[in-house]
C-alpha positions as CSV (number, residue, x, y, z in Angstrom):
1,M,-2.5,16.8,5.8
2,R,-1.3,16.6,9.4
3,W,2.0,18.1,10.7
4,T,3.4,17.0,14.0
5,A,6.4,18.3,16.0
6,S,7.7,14.9,17.0
7,T,6.6,11.2,16.7
8,G,8.2,7.8,16.8
9,S,7.6,7.0,13.1
10,T,5.3,8.6,10.6
11,N,5.0,5.2,8.8
12,D,3.9,3.5,12.1
13,D,1.4,6.3,12.8
14,L,-0.3,6.1,9.4
15,W,-0.3,2.3,9.6
16,T,-2.2,2.6,12.9
17,V,-4.8,5.1,11.6
18,G,-5.0,3.2,8.4
19,R,-6.3,0.2,10.3
20,A,-8.8,2.5,12.0
21,G,-10.2,3.6,8.6
22,A,-8.3,6.8,7.8
23,A,-9.0,8.4,4.4
24,N,-7.1,7.8,1.2
25,R,-4.1,10.2,0.5
26,L,-3.7,11.2,4.2
27,V,-0.3,12.9,4.5
28,L,1.7,13.0,7.8
29,V,4.8,15.2,8.2
30,A,7.0,15.3,11.3
31,D,9.6,17.8,12.3
32,H,11.4,15.0,14.2
33,Q,11.2,11.2,14.4
34,T,12.5,9.4,17.5
35,A,12.2,5.9,16.0
36,G,12.4,6.5,12.2
37,K,13.2,3.4,10.2
38,G,15.0,2.8,6.9
39,R,15.2,-0.3,4.9
40,L,16.0,-3.6,6.7
41,D,15.0,-2.0,10.0
42,R,17.9,0.5,10.1
43,R,17.4,3.7,12.1
44,W,16.7,6.9,10.2
45,E,17.7,10.0,12.2
46,A,17.9,13.7,11.4
47,P,18.1,16.9,13.5
48,V,14.7,18.6,14.4
49,G,13.3,20.5,11.5
50,A,16.2,19.8,9.1
51,N,14.7,17.4,6.6
52,L,11.5,16.3,5.0
53,L,10.1,13.4,7.0
54,V,6.7,12.4,5.4
55,S,4.4,9.4,5.0
56,L,1.4,9.0,2.7
57,L,-1.5,6.7,3.1
58,F,-3.0,5.1,-0.1
59,R,-6.3,3.2,-0.1
60,Q,-6.7,3.1,-3.9
61,I,-4.3,0.3,-4.6
62,P,-3.2,-0.4,-8.2
63,E,-2.8,-3.9,-9.5
64,V,0.9,-3.7,-8.7
65,P,1.2,-2.1,-5.3
66,H,4.9,-1.3,-5.9
67,A,3.7,1.3,-8.3
68,L,2.8,3.6,-5.4
69,T,6.4,3.5,-4.1
70,H,7.7,4.2,-7.6
71,A,5.3,7.1,-8.0
72,V,6.5,8.7,-4.7
73,A,10.2,8.2,-5.7
74,L,9.6,9.9,-9.1
75,A,7.6,12.7,-7.5
76,A,10.4,13.3,-5.0
77,A,13.0,13.4,-7.8
78,R,11.0,15.9,-9.8
79,A,10.4,18.1,-6.7
80,C,14.2,18.3,-6.1
81,E,14.6,19.5,-9.7
82,Q,11.9,22.1,-9.5
83,V,12.7,23.5,-6.0
84,A,16.5,23.2,-5.9
85,D,17.6,22.6,-9.5
86,V,19.1,19.3,-8.2
87,V,18.6,16.3,-10.5
88,P,18.9,13.0,-8.6
89,D,19.1,9.5,-9.9
90,L,17.0,6.6,-8.6
91,K,18.8,3.6,-7.3
92,W,16.9,0.4,-7.0
93,P,14.7,-0.1,-5.2
94,N,13.9,3.5,-4.3
95,D,16.9,5.6,-3.1
96,L,17.6,9.0,-4.5
97,L,21.2,9.7,-5.2
98,V,23.3,12.6,-6.4
99,G,26.4,11.0,-7.8
100,R,27.2,8.3,-5.3
101,Q,25.8,10.1,-2.3
102,K,22.3,9.4,-0.9
103,L,19.8,12.2,-0.9
104,A,16.6,10.4,0.1
105,G,15.3,6.9,1.0
106,I,11.8,5.5,0.8
107,L,10.2,2.7,2.9
108,S,6.7,1.2,2.2
109,T,4.5,-0.9,4.4
110,A,1.3,-2.7,3.5
111,G,-1.9,-2.9,5.6
112,P,-3.7,-6.1,6.4
113,M,-4.5,-8.3,3.5
114,E,-8.1,-8.6,2.3
115,G,-10.1,-10.3,-0.4
116,S,-9.3,-13.2,-2.7
117,P,-6.6,-13.2,-3.9
118,P,-5.2,-11.4,-0.8
119,R,-4.5,-7.7,-1.4
120,P,-3.4,-5.0,1.0
121,S,-6.3,-2.8,2.3
122,F,-3.9,0.1,2.3
123,V,-0.3,1.0,1.6
124,V,1.9,3.5,3.5
125,V,4.8,5.1,1.7
126,G,7.4,7.0,3.8
127,L,10.0,9.3,2.5
128,G,13.1,10.8,4.3
129,L,14.6,13.5,2.1
130,N,17.7,15.4,3.2
131,V,16.8,19.1,2.7
132,G,19.1,21.0,5.1
133,W,21.2,18.3,6.7
134,A,22.8,15.0,5.7
135,P,24.8,12.3,7.6
136,E,28.3,11.5,6.7
137,G,28.6,10.1,3.2
138,A,25.2,11.5,2.1
139,T,24.2,14.9,0.7
140,S,21.3,17.4,1.0
141,L,19.5,19.8,-1.3
142,V,21.0,22.8,0.4
143,A,24.5,21.4,0.0
144,E,24.0,20.5,-3.6
145,S,22.2,23.7,-4.6
146,G,23.9,26.3,-2.4
147,R,20.5,28.0,-1.9
148,R,17.8,28.3,0.7
149,V,15.4,25.4,0.3
150,T,12.4,24.7,2.6
151,R,10.7,21.5,3.4
152,E,7.4,23.1,2.7
153,D,8.4,24.0,-0.9
154,V,9.7,20.5,-1.5
155,L,6.6,18.9,-0.1
156,A,4.2,21.1,-2.2
157,A,6.1,20.2,-5.4
158,L,6.2,16.5,-4.5
159,L,2.4,16.4,-3.9
160,S,1.7,18.2,-7.2
161,E,3.9,15.9,-9.1
162,L,2.3,12.9,-7.4
163,D,-1.1,14.0,-8.6
164,E,0.1,14.0,-12.2
165,L,1.9,10.6,-11.9
166,M,-1.1,8.9,-10.3
167,S,-3.1,9.8,-13.4
168,L,-0.8,7.9,-15.7
169,S,-1.5,4.4,-17.0
170,P,0.5,1.6,-15.1
171,E,2.5,1.0,-18.2
172,L,3.6,4.6,-18.6
173,L,4.4,5.0,-14.9
174,H,6.5,1.9,-15.0
175,D,8.3,3.2,-18.1
176,R,9.1,6.5,-16.4
177,Y,10.5,4.6,-13.4
178,R,12.7,2.4,-15.5
179,R,14.1,5.3,-17.5
180,R,15.0,7.1,-14.3
181,L,16.8,4.2,-12.7
182,S,20.6,4.6,-12.7
183,T,20.9,0.9,-11.6
184,L,20.1,-0.6,-15.0
185,N,22.8,-1.7,-17.5
186,R,25.6,-1.6,-14.9
187,E,27.5,-4.0,-12.7
188,V,26.1,-4.2,-9.2
189,R,26.3,-6.1,-6.0
190,I,23.1,-7.1,-4.2
191,E,23.6,-7.7,-0.4
192,R,20.7,-9.8,0.9
193,P,19.2,-9.9,4.4
194,D,20.8,-13.4,5.1
195,S,24.3,-11.7,4.5
196,S,24.8,-13.5,1.2
197,F,25.3,-11.4,-1.9
198,L,25.1,-11.6,-5.7
199,E,27.1,-9.7,-8.3
200,G,26.3,-9.2,-11.9
201,R,24.7,-6.9,-14.5
202,A,21.3,-5.3,-13.7
203,L,19.3,-5.9,-16.8
204,D,15.8,-4.7,-16.1
205,V,13.2,-4.0,-13.4
206,E,9.8,-5.8,-13.9
207,S,6.4,-4.3,-13.4
208,D,6.2,-5.9,-9.9
209,G,9.4,-4.1,-8.8
210,R,11.7,-7.1,-9.0
211,L,15.2,-6.5,-10.3
212,V,16.5,-8.8,-13.1
213,L,20.2,-9.6,-12.5
214,L,22.5,-11.6,-14.8
215,D,25.4,-13.1,-12.8
216,S,28.9,-14.0,-14.1
217,C,27.8,-17.6,-14.7
218,G,25.0,-16.5,-17.0
219,V,22.3,-17.3,-14.5
220,T,19.3,-14.8,-14.3
221,H,18.0,-13.8,-10.9
222,R,14.8,-11.9,-10.1
223,L,15.2,-10.1,-6.8
224,D,12.6,-8.3,-4.7
225,V,14.7,-7.3,-1.7
226,G,18.3,-6.4,-1.0
227,D,20.8,-3.6,-0.6
228,I,22.4,-2.6,-3.9
229,V,25.9,-1.3,-4.5
230,H,26.8,0.2,-7.8
231,L,30.2,-1.1,-8.8
232,R,32.6,1.1,-10.7
């Protein structure tokens, strides 16, 4: 584990050292990120020392690389339960919510492709979890629990849970992820990078991480990217 006072992006840092041969399960934590990124290249900002900003490097890549992101999401949710008695839902693809408020976001990047068929040589999974501060419209562990919660305690619980999750079979890990998703069996809107959108009922999530959506015309879509809104 490495801990730094400030950096541009922990995901970018681990991607760089990953290409240079850094070891499996290297963990990088930052007190502050000056160029933190969320999904679809959005900025991720937080006051110095307020929240858990961490990235993990994986070299042992499962058959479905998305499983690594799912495992980190599940481990983060369990850590919130253990440390703060806060029980978040997962929103596809990998946001943690309390009610309709965002508690954490996860962003993954894959290293250079190798072999035949091409597979990533490593995967970096980054997590931004609101511990002591949250932007407008979001929430934090301190706000939800009303108690003192430290980043160190959350991180220790997360890593312990991750060890257990990584020992599961792919089928069991996927089942746990599906059962935790609050997105399934509800009406949703998917806003896509090209500014188009789809609305319908989220039926399932496949083992490769794609969301199965049935629209109002009875057409089934399988989506691997997009911002999702849970409709009332």
